[in-house]
C-alpha positions as CSV (number, residue, x, y, z in Angstrom):
1,X,-9.2,2.3,-0.5
2,X,-6.1,3.3,1.3
3,X,-5.8,5.5,4.4
4,X,-2.4,6.9,3.4
5,X,-2.1,10.7,3.4
6,X,-1.0,11.4,-0.2
7,X,0.9,14.6,-0.9
8,X,0.4,16.8,-3.9
9,X,2.9,14.8,-6.0
10,X,1.0,11.6,-5.3
11,X,3.5,10.0,-3.0
12,X,3.0,9.3,0.7
13,X,5.0,11.6,3.1
14,X,5.6,14.0,0.2
15,X,8.7,12.3,-1.2
16,X,8.8,11.7,-4.9
17,X,12.1,9.6,-4.8
18,X,10.5,6.6,-3.1
19,X,12.6,7.1,0.1
20,X,9.4,6.6,2.0
21,X,8.7,3.1,0.5
22,X,9.0,0.0,2.6
23,X,9.6,-3.6,1.6
24,X,7.1,-6.2,2.6
25,X,8.2,-9.5,4.0
26,X,8.2,-11.2,0.6
27,X,9.3,-8.3,-1.7
28,X,8.5,-4.9,-3.1
29,X,4.8,-4.5,-3.6
30,X,3.2,-1.9,-5.8
31,X,-0.5,-1.0,-5.9
32,X,-2.3,-0.3,-9.2
33,X,-5.5,1.6,-9.1
34,X,-8.0,2.7,-11.7
35,X,-8.2,-0.6,-13.4
36,X,-10.9,-1.4,-16.0
37,X,-13.5,-3.7,-14.4
38,X,-12.8,-6.3,-17.2
39,X,-9.0,-6.4,-16.6
40,X,-7.7,-10.0,-16.4
41,X,-4.6,-11.3,-14.5
42,X,-3.1,-12.1,-17.9
43,X,-3.5,-8.4,-19.0
44,X,-1.6,-7.2,-15.9
45,X,1.0,-9.9,-16.1
46,X,1.8,-8.9,-19.7
47,X,2.0,-5.2,-18.8
48,X,4.1,-5.5,-15.7
49,X,6.4,-8.4,-16.8
50,X,8.1,-5.8,-19.1
51,X,9.7,-4.3,-16.0
52,X,10.9,-7.4,-14.3
53,X,9.9,-10.8,-13.0
54,X,6.5,-10.5,-11.3
55,X,6.6,-12.8,-8.2
56,X,3.0,-12.4,-7.3
57,X,-0.1,-10.7,-8.6
58,X,-3.3,-10.2,-6.6
59,X,-6.4,-8.7,-8.0
60,X,-9.6,-8.2,-5.9
61,X,-12.9,-9.3,-7.5
62,X,-16.4,-8.2,-6.6
63,X,-18.1,-11.4,-5.4
64,X,-21.5,-10.4,-6.7
65,X,-20.5,-9.3,-10.2
66,X,-17.2,-11.2,-10.7
67,X,-15.6,-8.0,-12.1
68,X,-12.4,-6.4,-10.9
69,X,-12.7,-4.0,-7.9
70,X,-10.4,-1.5,-9.6
71,X,-7.1,-2.3,-8.0
72,X,-4.4,-4.9,-7.9
73,X,-1.2,-5.6,-5.9
74,X,1.9,-6.6,-7.8
75,X,5.1,-8.0,-6.2
76,X,8.6,-7.7,-7.5
77,X,11.7,-9.3,-5.9
78,X,13.8,-6.1,-6.0
79,X,13.2,-2.4,-5.7
80,X,14.7,-1.4,-9.0
81,X,12.1,-3.5,-10.9
82,X,9.3,-2.1,-8.8
83,X,10.5,1.5,-9.4
84,X,10.8,0.9,-13.1
85,X,7.3,-0.4,-13.2
86,X,5.9,2.6,-11.3
87,X,7.7,5.1,-13.5
88,X,6.7,3.2,-16.7
89,X,3.0,2.8,-15.9
90,X,1.9,5.6,-13.5
91,X,-0.7,7.8,-15.2
92,X,-0.8,5.8,-18.4
93,X,-3.8,4.5,-20.3
94,X,-4.4,0.8,-19.9
95,X,-7.5,-0.9,-21.3
96,X,-9.2,2.5,-22.0
97,X,-8.6,3.8,-18.4
98,X,-5.9,5.8,-16.8
99,X,-4.1,3.8,-14.1
100,X,-2.0,5.0,-11.2
101,X,0.8,3.0,-9.6
102,X,2.8,3.5,-6.5
103,X,4.5,1.5,-3.7
104,X,1.9,-0.2,-1.5
105,X,3.7,0.1,1.9
106,X,5.4,3.0,3.6
107,X,8.0,3.3,6.3
108,X,6.8,4.3,9.7
109,X,7.5,7.7,11.1
110,X,11.1,8.4,12.2
111,X,11.6,7.6,15.9
112,X,8.2,6.0,16.4
113,X,5.8,7.0,19.2
114,X,7.0,7.4,22.7
115,X,5.3,5.6,25.5
116,X,3.5,3.0,23.2
117,X,0.2,3.4,21.6
118,X,-1.3,6.8,21.7
119,X,0.2,7.9,25.0
120,X,-1.0,4.7,26.8
121,X,2.0,5.0,29.1
122,X,3.3,2.3,31.4
123,X,6.0,-0.3,30.6
124,X,6.1,-1.2,26.9
125,X,3.0,0.8,26.1
126,X,0.8,-1.3,28.4
127,X,-1.6,0.6,30.6
128,X,-1.3,0.2,34.4
129,X,-4.1,0.4,36.9
130,X,-3.1,3.9,38.0
131,X,-3.6,5.6,34.6
132,X,-7.0,4.2,33.8
133,X,-10.4,5.7,34.7
134,X,-12.8,3.7,36.9
135,X,-15.3,1.6,35.1
136,X,-18.9,3.0,35.1
137,X,-20.2,0.2,37.3
138,X,-17.5,1.0,40.0
139,X,-18.0,4.7,40.3
């Protein structure tokens, strides 16, 4: 599902305090995994509304079967509500399955990459003619 490197404590970048979490454009989004395939949006709304106002809820469905793909994204307006929801629901049983919850987005690495994308060099990360290899047809 996600290509985030999870540390032993289950949080990206090894931080259990949520310092690594990043806000999306709209709000604080948490991801819920391990959902029962028969979970409904109403079930999730009821569970997560106990921790604050749910601004948005998105649940992926399998087009062929119509069942839940096993995960959902839930958005809160503020970080405190999102943290309470994570602490209150992570590794709990919900509709006969153990669910896991965590922040959906993480902050980038400190300082970022130098020279643009993967050492591309040049101004602003763009490649210049001098640092590229010759095309096969021009060799």
